[in-house]
C-alpha positions in Angstrom: -16.0 127.4 20.4 -13.1 126.1 18.3 -11.0 123.6 20.2 -13.7 123.1 22.9 -15.8 120.3 21.3 -17.2 117.6 23.7 -17.7 113.9 23.2 -21.4 113.0 22.8 -22.7 111.1 25.9 -25.0 108.7 24.0 -23.3 105.3 23.6 -20.4 106.1 26.0 -21.3 103.3 28.3 -21.5 100.8 25.4 -18.1 102.0 24.1 -16.5 101.5 27.5 -18.1 98.1 28.0 -16.8 97.1 24.6 -13.2 97.9 25.7 -13.5 95.3 28.4 -15.0 92.7 26.0 -12.1 93.4 23.5 -9.5 93.0 26.2 -10.8 89.5 26.8 -11.1 88.6 23.1 -8.9 90.5 20.6 -11.3 89.6 17.8 -13.7 92.1 19.3 -11.4 95.1 18.9 -12.9 96.3 15.6 -16.3 96.5 17.2 -14.9 98.4 20.3 -13.1 100.8 18.0 -16.2 101.5 15.9 -18.2 102.3 19.1 -15.4 104.5 20.4 -14.9 106.3 17.1 -18.6 107.1 16.8 -19.0 108.3 20.4 -16.0 110.6 20.2 -16.9 112.3 17.0 -13.8 110.7 15.2 -13.4 109.3 11.8 -11.0 106.5 12.5 -9.2 104.7 15.4 -6.7 102.1 16.2 -5.7 99.7 19.1 -2.0 99.1 19.3 0.7 97.4 21.3 4.2 99.0 21.1 7.4 97.1 22.0 9.9 99.7 23.1 12.8 97.2 23.0 12.6 96.8 19.2 14.8 99.0 17.1 12.1 99.1 14.5 9.4 100.0 17.1 7.6 96.7 16.5 3.8 96.7 16.8 3.0 93.1 17.7 -0.7 94.2 17.7 -2.1 96.9 15.4 -5.8 96.9 14.8 -7.5 99.7 12.9 -10.9 100.8 11.5 -11.6 103.2 8.6 -8.0 103.3 7.4 -6.9 102.1 3.9 -5.2 98.7 4.2 -2.3 99.7 2.0 -1.6 102.8 4.1 -1.6 100.7 7.2 0.9 98.2 5.6 3.2 101.1 4.7 2.9 102.6 8.2 3.8 99.3 9.8 6.5 98.7 7.2 8.6 101.6 8.3 6.7 104.9 8.6 5.7 104.2 12.2 9.3 104.5 13.3 9.3 108.1 11.9 5.9 109.0 13.3 6.5 111.9 15.8 3.5 110.7 17.9 5.0 107.2 18.2 8.4 108.6 19.1 6.8 110.8 21.7 5.0 107.8 23.2 8.3 105.8 23.3 10.0 108.7 25.1 7.1 109.3 27.5 5.7 105.9 28.4 4.1 107.3 31.6 2.1 110.0 29.8 -1.5 108.8 29.9 -3.1 111.0 27.2 -1.2 112.4 24.3 -2.5 114.9 21.7 -1.1 116.9 18.8 -0.4 120.0 20.9 2.1 118.2 23.1 4.4 117.3 20.2 5.9 120.8 19.7 6.8 122.5 16.5 10.0 120.7 15.7 10.4 119.6 12.1 13.4 117.2 12.0 14.1 115.1 8.9 12.2 112.1 10.2 9.1 114.2 11.1 9.2 115.9 7.6 9.4 112.6 5.9 6.5 111.2 7.9 4.3 114.2 7.4 4.9 114.2 3.7 3.9 110.5 3.6 0.9 111.2 5.8 -0.4 114.0 3.7 -0.2 111.8 0.6 -1.6 108.6 2.1 -3.9 109.3 5.1 -7.1 111.4 5.1 -7.1 112.2 8.8 -5.0 114.9 10.5 -5.7 115.2 14.2 -4.9 112.5 16.8 -5.7 111.8 20.4 -4.0 108.9 22.2 -4.7 107.1 25.5 -1.9 104.7 26.6 -0.8 102.6 29.5 2.1 100.2 30.3 0.9 96.6 30.1 4.2 95.0 31.3 7.7 96.4 31.4 8.8 97.5 28.0 5.3 97.2 26.4 2.8 100.0 26.0 -0.7 99.6 24.7 -3.3 102.2 23.7 -6.1 103.5 21.6 -5.6 106.3 19.1 -8.5 108.4 17.8 -8.2 110.2 14.5 -10.1 113.1 13.0 -10.3 114.5 9.5 -9.4 118.2 9.0 -13.1 119.1 8.5 -14.0 117.7 11.9 -11.4 119.9 13.7 -8.9 119.1 16.3 -9.7 117.6 19.7 -10.5 120.2 22.3 -9.8 120.5 26.0 -13.0 118.9 27.0 -12.4 116.0 24.6 -9.0 115.5 26.1 -10.2 115.5 29.7 -13.1 113.1 28.9 -10.6 110.8 27.1 -8.7 110.4 30.4 -11.7 108.5 31.7 -11.6 106.2 28.7 -7.9 105.7 29.3 -8.6 104.6 32.9 -11.1 102.0 31.7 -8.6 100.9 29.0 -5.9 100.4 31.7 -8.2 98.3 33.8 -9.4 96.3 30.9 -5.9 95.5 29.7 -4.8 94.6 33.2 -7.6 92.0 33.3 -6.7 90.8 29.8 -3.0 90.4 30.8 -3.9 88.5 34.0 -6.1 86.0 32.2 -3.7 85.7 29.3 -6.2 86.9 26.6 -3.8 89.3 24.9 -2.3 87.3 22.0 0.4 89.9 21.4 1.7 89.2 24.9 1.5 85.5 24.5 3.7 85.8 21.4 6.2 87.9 23.3 6.1 85.9 26.5 9.5 84.2 26.1 11.2 87.5 25.1 9.7 89.3 28.1 11.0 86.6 30.5 14.5 86.8 28.9 14.5 90.6 29.5 14.3 90.0 33.3 17.5 90.1 35.3 16.0 87.5 37.7 16.6 83.8 37.1 13.2 82.4 36.1 12.4 78.7 35.9 9.0 77.6 34.6 7.9 74.1 35.8 5.1 71.9 34.5 2.6 70.0 36.6 5.1 67.2 37.2 7.7 69.8 38.5 9.9 69.3 35.4 11.6 72.4 34.1 9.8 73.5 31.0 11.6 76.8 30.4 14.6 78.8 31.7 15.2 82.4 30.8 18.8 83.6 30.0 19.5 84.6 33.6 18.4 81.1 34.8 20.7 79.5 32.2 23.6 81.6 33.4 22.9 80.5 37.0 22.7 76.9 36.0 26.1 77.2 34.2 27.8 78.4 37.3 27.1 74.9 38.9 27.0 76.6 42.3 24.4 74.9 44.4 21.7 74.6 41.7 21.0 71.5 39.5 18.5 71.1 36.7 17.8 67.4 36.3 15.3 65.4 34.2 13.0 65.1 37.2 13.1 68.8 38.1 14.9 71.6 39.9 17.2 70.8 42.8 19.5 72.5 45.3 22.8 70.8 46.2 22.4 71.2 49.9 20.1 68.5 51.1 18.3 70.6 53.7 17.7 73.4 51.3 16.6 71.1 48.6 14.0 69.5 51.0 12.6 72.9 51.7 12.5 73.8 47.9 10.7 70.6 47.1 8.2 71.2 49.8 7.5 74.7 48.5 7.1 73.3 44.9 4.7 70.7 46.2 2.6 73.4 47.9 2.6 75.5 44.7 1.5 72.5 42.6 -1.4 71.7 45.0 -2.5 75.4 45.1 -2.4 75.7 41.3 
């Protein structure tokens, strides 16, 4: 029946395993996307990281297969900000699986501009997206794309993709924890600066290697906290003794 197609089962386990491999080594995403594209009856796919804090909807990571490189460059150069699916993802970061039927029939100027460009530049029409929040302000996901001749994703496709999304969430959680997502490494300082908590990063010798903006503000108050060449100190001797003991324990543990 139209709209009720199902993902093939052959190769599903290999595709899911490839997600975990790619989360640990971003160079493997093209292979993971190829497997996922094939097993889902799609024609193209992408892995992306979306930074919601950027006015231009910056994609610090955007990896695709089976898309024209020129079209991808145009998309990242400005069309992504007009993309109704991207705008929906930004507005609904907790939505786990997003498909065309959720976008509504609105045709605002940005949507019309994007659809005109899409019709001229991209051969696919239908899209199915699985996403999760990696850290506060950053979303990551996989988007599947089908050509008009392949038909839209059906209800069974969407429900099965929820399982893929759960594996994607777990894989990215592992990748974030072990620091293998290069897009997060590049945004590390920015992420720390977004926090309202005062964050001090110390090296193995307990010297301050980094302070976020909140920490710099706390230091500027000169109210009980001192950042010296040899490290972080509290003005009150008893409290500083406790702090140094805790830092020593942390250094031994790490």
